[in-house]
N, C-alpha and C positions, 0 to 999 in steps of 0.2 A: 504493499499499500504506500509505503515512503518512497519509493520510486516512482508509483505513478506521479504521488504530489510532486516529487522534484521536478518529473520529467516537463508536466505542465506548468510547472512555474516556469522555469525554464524557457520553453515554447511563448508563454505569455511574456518573462520580459524581453524576448528578441522581437518579440509582434510586437509591444508595447514602444521599444526605440525605433521601429520600423515605422509604427503607426505615427508614429510625433516628426520623424523625419518627412515622413511622405506630405502628412497635413502641413506642415510648416512651408514644404515646397509648392502645395496648391496654394496657399492662402498667399505666400509673396508672387506665383503666378496672375492670379485674378491682379494684384499690381494697382489698388487703390484702398484708398483711406475714406470713402466717401459712405455712406448710407446705403447708395444703390448701389454698391457691389456686396452688401450684407447678402442678399437670399443666393447668387453665384456661388460664394464664398461657403457659406452653410450648405449649401447643394453639396458643392465638392468634400466639404469636413464626411459628409453623409456618406458618400458616393463612397469615399475613401473608407470611413469606419465598418462600411457593409463588406467591403472587399477583403479588408482585414479577418472580418468575424469567418465568412466565407473560405478563406485561406487556413485559418485556424484551424477549421472543421479536418482539413485534407493533412494537415501537419500534424494536430494529436491525433488522427488515426494511424499517420505513418509511423511516428513515434509508441504506439502500442496505447494509447491511453482513449479507450473506447468505451461509452461511444462518444465517439469527436464532437456528432453535430447537438447533442444535450450538454457535454462540458463544456462548447464555445458558449451554448444559450445559458446557461449560467454566469459563465464568466462574463458575458456580456449584460447579465444584469448586474451582477455585484457591481461591472464599469460605472453602470448609471449611478448607482449609490454612491460610489468613490468618488465618482465628479463632484455629485451635489456635495459633499462631505468635505472635499478639497475647496470650495468657495469658500469655506468659514478660514480655510488656513493661510498662511500671509503668502505673499508671492515673492518667485524670484526674480531677479533680471537676468541672471547669465539664463543661455540655452542648456549647457550644457547639465543644472539644475534642472531642468525641466526636462531633458530625456532623460535624465533618471531617474527620477518621478514618477514619466510614465512609466517607463521600464517596471517600476517598483510596482505600481497600483497595476498593471498589467500582469506581474508576476505573483501578485497576491490573488488578483483574481481569479488565476488559472489553479493555483493552488486551492484556495477556497473550492474551486467548483470542481476539480477531483476530490477534494474530499466527501462535497455534498452530494455526487454522483454515486460513490462507491459503494459497490452491493455489500459489503461486509460492517459500512456504518451502520451503528443502531440508528432509529427510527429517530430517538428521542435527541441525538446527538445531532443529524441534521435539521431536525426542526430549531433546537438552540441555536444553531449556526444562523438558520436564516432570522429568526427573531434577532440576535445581534448584530447580523448586520444589517435589518432595517433599523432597528433601533437606533443606527450609528446616521440617521437623517436627523430625527427630533435632536441630540446631542448638537448636532453641527450647525440646526438652527439658534438651539440656544447659545452656543460658543460667538454665530455672526453676530448674534441680539447684542451679546455682552463687549463684543470688538466695536461694532458702527452704529447700534441702536436702532432704533424703523427709521 
C-alpha cells in the first residue's frame, strides 16, 4: 500500500510541476493584462487542467496505481479543496516557490487519492479522511477572515 501511495504522490508531483509550467506558458501566451482576456486565459487553464487530469489516468495506470480513473478524479477533487485552502495562505513572488507549491499540492492530492481508493483501507478511515479534507474549507475561510476581514 505504501508503494502505491508513493507512486501516486510522485506522479502527482511531476504532473503538478508540469501543470504549473504549462499554465504559466499559456497565461503568458494570451499576453494581455486586460479583463477582456480573462475568458480565453481561464479557458486555456481549464483545457490544460483537464488535459493533465486525462494524462494522469494513463500515467497512474502505467505505474500500477489502479483504477487510474478513480484515483485521478479523487485527486482532482482534493486539488479543488487545496486550491480553495491555498487562497487563505500567503503568496510568494518567486516562480520556484510556485512550482514547488504546485508539485506539493499535486503530490498530496495523489497520495490522498491513492489512500482513499485503496481497497484494503477500512471504510471509517476513508470517511474520516474525506471529512478531514472537506473540513479544510471552513478552516481556510476562518483563516482568511482573520487575515483580511470582510
